[in-house]
C-alpha distance (Angstrom), angle and dihedral (degrees) to the residues before:
residue distance angle dihedral
X1 . . .
X2 3.77 . .
X3 3.79 91.1 .
X4 3.81 92.8 52.3
X5 3.88 90.0 52.2
X6 3.79 92.2 44.7
X7 3.83 90.0 50.7
X8 3.74 92.5 48.9
X9 3.86 91.5 49.6
X10 3.84 90.7 51.8
X11 3.76 93.5 48.7
X12 3.78 91.6 47.8
X13 3.76 90.8 49.7
X14 3.76 89.2 50.4
X15 3.78 91.0 51.3
X16 3.86 88.8 52.2
X17 3.79 90.1 51.2
X18 3.78 92.6 49.5
X19 3.76 91.7 49.8
X20 3.82 99.9 44.3
X21 3.86 105.1 29.7
X22 3.89 105.3 16.7
X23 3.89 92.3 152.9
X24 3.80 90.9 72.4
X25 3.84 93.8 61.7
X26 3.85 88.4 -153.2
X27 3.76 89.1 122.4
X28 3.80 90.8 74.2
X29 3.80 88.1 65.8
X30 3.74 95.1 50.7
X31 3.86 90.0 46.1
X32 3.81 89.1 53.1
X33 3.80 91.8 48.3
X34 3.88 94.5 45.8
X35 3.81 92.9 45.4
X36 3.83 92.1 47.7
X37 3.69 87.8 53.2
X38 3.79 89.7 49.1
X39 3.82 89.9 49.7
X40 3.75 87.6 54.5
X41 3.75 91.5 50.5
X42 3.84 89.2 49.7
X43 3.80 89.3 51.6
X44 3.80 93.4 47.7
X45 3.80 92.7 45.9
X46 3.84 90.5 44.0
X47 3.85 88.4 -125.3
X48 3.81 103.8 150.8
X49 3.81 93.9 -174.8
X50 3.81 92.4 54.9
X51 3.80 92.0 45.1
X52 3.78 92.3 49.3
X53 3.76 93.9 45.0
X54 3.82 92.3 49.1
X55 3.82 92.6 47.8
X56 3.82 91.7 48.3
X57 3.85 89.8 52.4
X58 3.79 90.3 49.6
X59 3.75 88.5 56.3
X60 3.83 91.6 50.7
X61 3.84 92.5 48.4
X62 3.77 92.5 45.2
X63 3.82 89.9 52.3
X64 3.79 87.8 49.9
X65 3.75 88.8 59.0
X66 3.79 98.7 47.2
X67 3.81 101.8 34.2
């Protein structure tokens, strides 16, 4: 349960960064970290939908970094 709450906190922090200081682009890294943690939670809980959703979001954020 602690990993789920930590993941949520990281993703919320990333959302705040993207809203208040989007020009820094650091929020992409926090989104990647938070969603990777959520993917781990999905794997541990055997929740395929959560795992799939988190991995897809990681692809989006990674593309946001490189494109």
